[in-house]
N, C-alpha and C positions, 0 to 999 in steps of 0.2 A: 504494500500500500504506500507507505512513505519510504523514501530511499535514505535512510539514516544509517550511517556507518558507525564503526567503533569510536572513532575520534570525535564525532559529533556528540555521541552519548557521553564521552569522557568530559568534554567541555561543559555540557549541560549539568553533569554531576558536580563538577568543581564550582560552577556558578551557584548552584543550589546550595552547596555546602557553605559557601561564603555568605549568601544572602540569608538563609534560614538558620544556620548554625548546626553544630553537631548534635544537640539535644533533640531538635525538632525534625531532623532529616529522616529518621526511620518512620515516624508517623506520617510525614509527607509522602514518602515512597509508598507506604501501604495504601494511603488514600488515592494516590495517583494510579496505583495498580488496580484498585477497585473501580475507578472511573473508566480505565482502559478496558477492563473486563465487561463492564456494562455497555460500553460503546460497541465492542465486538459482538456481544449478544444481540444488541439492537440491529446492527448491520446484518447479522445472520438471519434474524427474524424477518427483516424487510426482504432479503433475497428469497427466503422460503415463500413469503407471500406473493412475490412477483412470479416465481416459478409456478405456484399453484394457479394463479390467475391466467398465466399463459397456457397451462395445460387445460384449464376449463374453457378458455376461448377456442383452443384447437378442437376440443370435443364438440363445442357448439357448432363450429364451422363444418365439422365432419357430419354431424347429425343433419344440419341444414342441407348439405350436399346430397346426403342419402335420401332425404325427403323429396328433393327435387328430381331425383333420378327415377327411372321406371321401376314399377313394383316388381316383385319376384314373379307374381302371377303373369304379368305381361311378358316378361322375359321367357318364361316357360312356354307360353302360348306361341310366341314368335319362333321359338326353337322347334316346337312341334310342327308348325306350318312349314318351316324350311326343311325338315326331315321327311315329312309325309310325302308320298308320291302324288302326282296330279290326279284329279278326280276321275278322268276317263280311263286310266289304267288300273284303278282300284277294282278288286274282284267284287262281284255281286254277292249278296248274302247267300244265295244257293251254292255258289262256287266256294265260298269260304267255309261251308259246313263240312265236317269230316264225313267220309263215306261210311255207310253202315255195313257191317259184315253180312253176307247172305245167310238166310235162315238155314239152308241145307248145307252150308259149308262145314267142313270138319273142324271141330274146336282145336285150338292150339294146344299142343302137348307141353307139359313142363319140360324144362331144360334137360333133366336127367333122362327122361324117356326118349327125347328126340336125338340124343347123342349116342352114336354106336359105341359099343364096349371096346376098349382098347385091347389089343392082343397081349397075351402075357409076355413078359420080358424074360428071356432065357438067362440063366445065371452062368456067366462065362468064367467064373473064378476057378472051376475045376478043369477046364480045358487047358491042355498044355501043348504048345507048339514047339517042336524042337527037333 
């Protein structure tokens, strides 16, 4: 914040010692320290308030922008219209219905019955070639 170096602080200390005196200097330093602490807390509080107000203003702007934009329903409907095929190539309701199986058709067999049995595997561990 302030650009005060070591020599500036030393000059201020010597002047304070000459003006106030050695008996009053510790109490003056304590009081100055308290005031500096209060000033720092005040500045920190003001910074926090400003940051909070900026965040709230940003949120208000974001909400206003969202309110001005299209609603989610309109976006979904536009997307559906852009994805769906044109009306003349759409199938008719009769074409869209699944075909019914014939009454006299043979019912489907379960997977186990439909599959032929696998031939037995010969054990080749006893065969010796040589």
